[in-house]
C-alpha positions, 0 to 999 in steps of 0.5 A: 499500500503507498502511503500518499507523500506529504504535502511540503507546502502544508507542513510547512504552514503548520510548522509556521502556525506552530511557532507563531503559536509559542511566539503569541504565548506569555507563559507557555502551557508545559502540557500544550507546548510538548504537544506542539513540540512533538507535531512540529518534530513530525513536520518536520521529518516528514518535511526533509524526507519529502525535501529528498525526495523532490531533490531526487526527482530533480537529479533524475530529470537532470540527467533525462536532459543531458542525454 
């Protein structure tokens, strides 16, 4: 079963929203904060994987153009 590719733009937007949430807090609720950090870490991991996939796709296109 093929796993859907993560949407890099969507992930980056969600990460930006998490950063904004932290910046807007006068006092961060530790429980909510740790949840946000866990979600952010997952999004970053997915984004890094997707960026690698995109780089690989780009390299394949470059090879095709060079032939």
